MARMI-47576 format. One line per field, with one value per residue (C-alpha): residue in one letter; y, z, x. Coordinates in steps of 0.5 Angstrom, whole numbers, plus 500, padded with zeros to 3 digits. Each point is the difference from the previous one (the first is absolute). Example, Ala and Ser with C-alpha at 12.3 -4.5 7.8 and 13.67 -1.06 7.14 Angstrom:
2
type	(A; S);
v	(491; 507);
w	(516; 498);
u	(525; 502);
END
This chain:
254
type	(M; R; K; Y; L; I; V; G; N; W; K; M; N; A; T; H; L; E; T; I; Q; M; V; Q; K; L; S; Y; R; L; D; V; S; D; H; Q; R; V; E; V; V; V; C; P; P; F; T; A; L; R; S; A; Q; T; V; I; E; A; D; H; L; Q; I; M; L; G; A; Q; N; V; D; W; H; E; S; G; A; F; T; G; E; I; S; P; E; M; V; A; K; L; S; V; R; F; V; I; V; G; H; S; E; R; R; G; L; F; G; E; T; D; D; V; V; N; K; K; L; T; A; V; L; A; A; G; M; T; P; I; L; C; V; G; E; T; E; L; E; R; D; S; D; T; A; G; E; I; V; G; R; Q; V; R; E; G; I; A; G; V; E; P; D; T; V; A; S; I; V; V; A; Y; E; P; V; W; A; I; G; T; G; R; T; A; S; A; D; D; A; G; S; M; C; T; F; V; R; E; Q; V; R; E; V; S; G; D; A; A; D; A; V; R; V; L; Y; G; G; S; V; N; P; G; N; V; A; G; L; M; A; K; K; D; I; D; G; G; L; V; G; G; A; S; L; D; P; D; T; F; A; S; V; I; R; Y; W; M);
v	(514; 497; 504; 502; 496; 503; 495; 501; 494; 502; 494; 499; 507; 504; 499; 500; 507; 502; 497; 505; 506; 498; 498; 507; 504; 496; 502; 507; 501; 497; 502; 498; 501; 496; 494; 501; 498; 495; 495; 500; 494; 500; 493; 501; 494; 495; 503; 507; 498; 501; 507; 502; 497; 504; 507; 498; 499; 505; 505; 498; 500; 497; 497; 492; 495; 495; 494; 498; 492; 495; 492; 496; 496; 502; 498; 495; 498; 505; 504; 507; 500; 505; 497; 504; 500; 504; 506; 500; 501; 506; 503; 499; 500; 498; 495; 500; 493; 497; 506; 499; 500; 495; 496; 501; 500; 496; 495; 501; 496; 501; 495; 503; 507; 497; 497; 507; 503; 495; 501; 507; 500; 495; 505; 506; 504; 502; 497; 504; 494; 502; 498; 502; 498; 500; 504; 493; 498; 506; 500; 493; 502; 496; 505; 499; 492; 502; 505; 496; 494; 504; 503; 494; 496; 505; 500; 493; 497; 507; 501; 506; 504; 500; 501; 507; 502; 499; 504; 498; 504; 500; 501; 499; 497; 503; 507; 499; 504; 502; 506; 497; 500; 497; 505; 503; 496; 493; 501; 501; 495; 495; 502; 499; 493; 498; 502; 496; 494; 501; 500; 493; 497; 504; 503; 507; 501; 502; 507; 501; 498; 506; 499; 504; 502; 499; 501; 507; 504; 507; 507; 500; 494; 500; 504; 496; 494; 502; 502; 493; 497; 493; 503; 502; 502; 498; 496; 505; 498; 505; 506; 498; 501; 507; 503; 506; 496; 495; 505; 503; 493; 499; 507; 499; 495; 505);
w	(532; 493; 498; 492; 496; 493; 497; 493; 496; 495; 496; 495; 500; 503; 501; 507; 498; 498; 506; 504; 497; 500; 508; 501; 496; 503; 507; 498; 498; 507; 507; 507; 500; 494; 503; 506; 497; 494; 500; 493; 497; 493; 497; 495; 496; 504; 497; 503; 507; 503; 497; 503; 507; 500; 498; 505; 506; 498; 500; 505; 496; 502; 493; 501; 495; 497; 495; 494; 501; 504; 499; 506; 501; 505; 496; 495; 492; 498; 494; 500; 506; 506; 507; 505; 505; 494; 500; 507; 501; 496; 505; 495; 504; 495; 494; 495; 499; 495; 495; 494; 495; 504; 500; 493; 497; 504; 502; 508; 503; 506; 503; 498; 503; 506; 501; 498; 505; 506; 498; 500; 507; 503; 498; 504; 494; 498; 494; 495; 498; 493; 497; 494; 495; 492; 495; 498; 507; 502; 494; 501; 507; 504; 503; 507; 499; 497; 505; 506; 498; 500; 506; 504; 497; 501; 507; 501; 506; 503; 508; 500; 505; 494; 495; 503; 498; 493; 494; 494; 494; 495; 493; 495; 494; 495; 503; 501; 495; 496; 502; 502; 507; 504; 502; 507; 502; 497; 503; 507; 499; 498; 506; 505; 496; 501; 508; 500; 497; 505; 506; 498; 501; 505; 504; 503; 497; 494; 504; 500; 493; 496; 493; 494; 493; 494; 493; 496; 507; 499; 502; 496; 503; 507; 504; 498; 502; 507; 502; 500; 507; 498; 496; 504; 495; 493; 496; 495; 494; 494; 504; 505; 495; 500; 507; 499; 498; 506; 505; 497; 501; 507; 503; 497; 506; 505);
u	(483; 503; 506; 499; 506; 502; 505; 503; 501; 506; 500; 505; 502; 506; 508; 503; 502; 493; 498; 504; 498; 492; 500; 504; 495; 494; 503; 501; 492; 498; 500; 499; 492; 500; 503; 496; 494; 503; 505; 504; 503; 504; 501; 506; 503; 505; 506; 498; 498; 507; 501; 493; 501; 507; 497; 494; 504; 506; 494; 496; 494; 493; 499; 500; 502; 497; 501; 496; 501; 504; 501; 497; 506; 505; 506; 502; 501; 495; 504; 497; 496; 500; 499; 496; 506; 504; 495; 499; 507; 499; 495; 495; 493; 495; 500; 494; 498; 495; 500; 496; 506; 503; 494; 498; 507; 504; 495; 500; 494; 496; 504; 507; 497; 498; 507; 504; 495; 502; 507; 500; 497; 505; 505; 497; 497; 493; 497; 496; 495; 498; 493; 496; 495; 502; 495; 497; 499; 496; 496; 498; 498; 505; 504; 498; 501; 507; 502; 497; 504; 507; 499; 498; 505; 505; 500; 498; 504; 502; 498; 495; 504; 505; 495; 499; 506; 500; 498; 495; 500; 494; 502; 495; 505; 496; 502; 508; 504; 494; 498; 493; 498; 494; 495; 501; 493; 503; 507; 497; 495; 505; 505; 494; 499; 507; 500; 494; 504; 505; 495; 498; 507; 502; 495; 501; 507; 496; 499; 508; 502; 501; 497; 503; 497; 505; 498; 502; 500; 502; 498; 494; 496; 504; 495; 494; 503; 503; 492; 499; 500; 503; 506; 506; 505; 502; 505; 502; 504; 502; 498; 505; 506; 499; 502; 495; 494; 502; 500; 493; 497; 503; 498; 492; 500; 500);
END
């Protein structure tokens, strides 16, 4: 049985001091029973990873640490970039790759995303592969074509046994940070489609892959999302910045 996974993507928010407070406050609002059913990950900015690691390890918290991005190179003359090994040494367990903001604002192609995913795996961490269509692509009925390509090219060249350990997050671009969300039925059908695309490439490994939904996830819509068989959790943006709200989202997945 796939264990639920809730990931908070803090984006470009929170200093290292704010991060310590946010992680501590979140931990106070969760108990052992929450962690038995749901794996909880927070993804602060690079500058706050060390602070988050310190408080998680010092207080023996069950919250796990994630990074929002990495470069695929091991080292070298790449000013401003961060290697997978650098974040792995901070006890980072998960890395978001191919987020729509990286694709749209920073020009990341499917090939770049695949290289990052492969590098994350090589460093012993779990990639969270983000896929999703824009509003224009949705309205032109090409969402399946776009998302299918992103999934297949994202995991290209990865052995099926390894694919089984990755996470795929379906995030319709038109619902990220807009307050809009796909209906539970639409989100569920697209997450099923994502799993089918993984199956085309990697066979039965698709049964083990956790598929998340992202896009303005909040306590008001999470109940409908969790009822769908192929949605194994959420990639939560704005709602993860408030510990009370984030804890409410997490507890719905019980």
